[in-house]
C-alpha positions as CSV (number, residue, x, y, z in Angstrom):
1,M,117.7,75.6,46.8
2,S,114.5,77.7,46.7
3,F,114.2,80.7,49.0
4,D,110.4,81.1,48.2
5,L,108.4,80.5,51.4
6,T,105.0,80.5,49.6
7,A,104.3,76.8,50.0
8,M,105.2,76.9,53.7
9,L,103.0,79.9,54.4
10,Q,100.1,78.3,52.5
11,D,100.3,75.2,54.6
12,W,100.3,77.2,57.8
13,E,97.4,79.7,58.0
14,Y,97.8,83.1,59.6
15,K,94.9,83.9,62.0
16,P,94.5,87.6,62.7
17,G,94.3,88.4,66.4
18,Q,95.6,85.0,67.5
19,V,99.0,83.8,68.5
20,V,99.8,80.8,66.2
21,A,103.0,79.1,67.3
22,R,104.7,75.7,67.1
23,R,107.8,74.0,68.4
24,F,110.0,71.4,66.8
25,Q,113.5,69.9,67.0
26,G,116.0,71.6,64.7
27,K,119.4,70.6,63.6
28,D,121.0,72.5,66.5
29,G,118.3,72.3,69.2
30,E,114.7,73.0,69.8
31,K,113.0,75.8,67.9
32,I,109.9,77.9,68.2
33,Q,108.1,79.4,65.3
34,L,105.5,82.2,65.3
35,R,103.2,82.7,62.3
36,V,102.9,86.4,61.5
37,D,101.0,88.2,58.7
38,L,104.0,88.4,56.4
39,G,105.8,85.2,57.3
40,I,107.3,83.2,60.1
41,L,109.5,84.2,63.0
42,Q,111.9,81.4,64.2
43,M,113.5,81.4,67.6
44,N,115.7,79.1,69.7
45,A,113.9,77.7,72.6
46,L,116.9,78.3,74.9
47,G,119.3,81.1,75.3
48,R,119.0,84.3,73.2
49,P,116.1,83.7,70.8
50,D,118.1,84.5,67.7
51,G,120.9,82.3,68.7
52,R,123.6,85.0,68.5
53,K,126.2,85.4,71.2
54,P,127.3,89.1,71.5
55,L,131.0,89.3,72.2
56,G,130.9,85.6,73.1
57,H,128.3,86.0,75.8
58,E,124.7,84.7,76.1
59,S,123.2,88.1,75.6
60,W,124.0,91.8,75.7
61,Y,122.6,91.8,79.2
62,H,125.3,89.4,80.2
63,V,127.9,91.6,78.5
64,Y,126.8,94.7,80.4
65,R,126.3,93.0,83.7
66,R,129.9,91.7,83.4
67,R,131.2,95.2,82.7
68,M,129.2,96.5,85.7
69,E,130.7,93.8,88.0
70,Q,134.2,94.8,86.8
71,A,133.7,98.6,87.2
72,P,135.5,100.3,90.0
73,A,133.5,100.5,93.2
74,A,132.2,103.9,94.3
75,A,134.0,105.4,97.3
76,D,130.8,105.8,99.3
77,G,129.8,102.2,98.7
78,A,127.0,103.1,96.3
79,D,126.6,101.7,92.8
80,P,129.8,101.1,90.8
81,D,131.1,103.7,88.3
82,F,129.0,102.3,85.5
83,V,126.2,103.7,83.3
84,L,124.1,102.5,80.4
85,G,123.9,105.0,77.6
86,S,121.4,105.2,74.7
87,E,123.2,102.6,72.6
88,E,123.3,100.1,75.5
89,C,119.7,100.7,76.5
90,G,118.7,100.3,72.8
91,R,120.4,97.0,72.6
92,L,118.8,95.7,75.8
93,Q,115.4,96.9,74.7
94,Q,115.6,95.1,71.3
95,E,116.9,92.0,73.0
96,A,114.0,92.0,75.5
97,I,111.6,92.2,72.5
98,Q,113.0,88.9,71.3
99,Y,112.3,87.3,74.6
100,H,108.8,88.9,74.6
101,H,108.0,87.2,71.3
102,R,109.2,83.9,72.7
103,Y,107.3,83.9,76.0
104,I,104.1,84.9,74.1
105,C,104.7,81.7,72.0
106,F,105.4,79.6,75.1
107,F,102.1,80.8,76.7
108,Q,100.2,79.8,73.6
109,L,101.9,76.4,73.6
110,G,101.1,75.9,77.3
111,D,104.7,75.9,78.6
112,H,104.1,78.0,81.6
113,E,107.4,77.2,83.2
114,A,109.2,78.6,80.1
115,V,107.0,81.7,80.3
116,E,108.1,82.2,83.9
117,R,111.7,81.8,82.9
118,D,111.7,84.3,80.1
119,C,109.6,86.8,82.1
120,A,112.0,86.6,85.0
121,R,114.9,87.2,82.7
122,N,113.3,90.4,81.2
123,L,112.3,91.7,84.7
124,E,115.9,91.3,85.8
125,V,117.0,93.3,82.7
126,F,114.5,96.0,83.4
127,G,115.7,96.3,86.9
128,F,119.3,96.6,85.7
129,V,118.3,99.4,83.2
130,D,116.3,101.2,85.9
131,R,119.4,101.1,88.2
132,F,122.1,102.1,85.7
133,A,120.5,104.1,82.8
134,E,122.2,107.5,82.5
135,S,118.8,109.3,82.5
136,D,115.3,108.8,83.6
137,E,114.1,109.1,80.0
138,L,116.3,106.2,78.9
139,S,115.3,104.1,81.8
140,W,111.6,104.6,81.1
141,S,112.0,103.7,77.4
142,V,112.7,100.2,78.6
143,V,110.9,100.0,82.0
144,Q,107.6,101.2,80.6
145,F,106.9,97.6,79.4
146,T,107.0,96.1,82.9
147,P,103.1,96.0,83.3
148,Q,102.7,93.9,80.2
149,L,105.5,91.6,81.5
150,L,103.9,91.3,84.9
151,M,100.5,90.5,83.4
152,M,102.0,87.7,81.2
153,R,103.8,86.1,84.2
154,T,100.6,86.3,86.2
155,R,98.6,84.7,83.4
156,A,101.2,81.9,83.2
157,R,101.0,81.3,86.9
158,G,97.2,81.4,87.0
159,A,96.9,79.1,84.0
160,A,99.3,76.6,85.5
161,C,97.1,76.5,88.7
162,L,94.0,75.9,86.6
163,E,95.6,73.0,84.8
164,R,96.0,71.4,88.2
165,G,92.4,72.1,89.1
166,D,93.5,74.7,91.7
167,R,91.1,77.7,91.1
168,D,92.0,79.1,94.5
169,G,95.7,79.1,93.6
170,A,94.9,80.8,90.3
171,M,92.9,83.6,92.0
172,A,95.7,84.1,94.5
173,A,98.2,84.4,91.7
174,I,96.0,87.0,90.0
175,E,95.7,89.0,93.2
176,T,99.4,88.9,93.6
177,G,99.9,90.1,90.1
178,L,97.5,93.0,90.7
179,E,99.5,94.0,93.8
180,E,102.7,93.9,91.7
181,L,101.2,96.1,89.0
182,A,99.9,98.6,91.6
183,E,103.3,98.7,93.3
184,F,105.0,99.4,89.9
185,H,102.8,102.4,89.3
186,R,103.3,103.7,92.8
187,E,107.1,103.4,92.5
188,H,107.1,105.4,89.3
189,D,104.7,108.1,90.6
190,R,101.9,106.9,88.3
191,E,99.4,105.9,91.0
192,E,96.6,107.6,89.0
193,Q,97.2,105.1,86.2
194,I,96.4,102.0,88.2
195,E,92.6,102.1,87.6
196,Q,93.2,102.8,83.9
197,C,95.9,100.3,83.3
198,G,94.9,97.8,80.6
199,E,96.8,95.0,82.3
200,V,95.1,95.7,85.6
201,L,91.7,95.7,83.9
202,S,92.5,92.5,82.1
203,L,93.5,90.6,85.2
204,R,90.5,92.0,87.2
205,G,88.2,90.7,84.5
206,W,89.9,87.3,84.7
207,L,89.6,87.2,88.4
208,D,85.9,88.1,88.3
209,E,85.3,85.4,85.8
210,L,87.0,82.8,88.1
211,R,85.0,84.0,91.1
212,T,81.7,83.5,89.4
213,R,82.4,80.5,87.1
214,P,80.9,77.2,88.3
215,P,83.5,74.6,89.3
216,Q,84.6,72.5,86.3
217,N,85.2,69.2,88.1
218,E,84.8,67.4,91.4
219,L,88.2,68.4,92.7
220,E,87.6,72.1,91.9
221,R,84.1,71.9,93.4
222,L,85.5,70.6,96.7
223,R,88.2,73.2,96.8
224,F,85.7,75.9,96.1
225,A,83.4,74.6,98.8
226,L,86.2,74.4,101.3
227,A,87.3,78.0,100.6
228,E,83.7,79.2,101.0
229,A,83.2,77.3,104.3
230,I,86.3,78.8,105.7
231,R,85.3,82.3,104.5
232,I,82.0,82.1,106.4
233,E,83.7,80.4,109.4
234,D,81.6,77.2,109.0
235,Y,84.4,75.0,110.3
236,E,82.3,71.9,110.7
237,T,81.5,71.9,107.0
238,A,85.1,72.8,106.2
239,A,86.3,69.7,108.1
240,R,83.9,67.5,106.3
241,V,84.8,68.9,102.9
242,R,88.5,68.7,103.7
243,D,88.1,64.9,104.4
244,Q,86.3,64.5,101.1
245,L,89.0,66.3,99.3
246,R,91.7,64.2,100.9
247,R,89.9,61.0,99.9
248,L,89.5,62.2,96.3
249,Q,93.1,63.2,96.0
250,A,94.3,59.9,97.5
251,S,92.2,58.0,94.9
252,E,93.8,59.9,92.1
253,T,97.4,59.1,93.1
């Protein structure tokens, strides 16, 4: 058996600045591979990306959540007597990075549902850390990555809408994502960062592009015309366009 990966790397070119990923069926389930400059990262498509089961659980998050659930309840009905120290937060952060790599791959592969799943998982972990970390510094070491996570989830939702020809839905998803980003910064007393946030600027740029881009097909053109007619309160035109839209959708089913 040869451990040299040279032939495999030569057959799969690394492209700087691009996410190059592929998925395939392995001996023990579906796998995702990500080409990086020095090699290849391989992940399971389900469960913890590296396939490990800490203490027999799906992830360290499941381990700590179980401990929290078993901790004695506080006398005043507040959070249970449970805290996450530096070791626990470090494990959760490293684990979240694995899921980050995987949802980036899923996005490049066009599996928007899987992106949503992994983003939801990491957001749940971030909320758990924010609630139980023993210090604000420890909490922020993990929670600071929330904006990037919200942006990726928004991009997945918007891209899924565009694949269905629903530009209005994509723009609504982006606007919701921008609201979530603003709320995050307000909750963490960083309101002055909203206008400088890279994720906010990225989503705003995408939203501006969608607002000015010509419709790509007849379905999108009609949806755009309907939204514009409603915006200017031209309800006669809106009714006519809505009828055209219904006929087109019926012909495609």
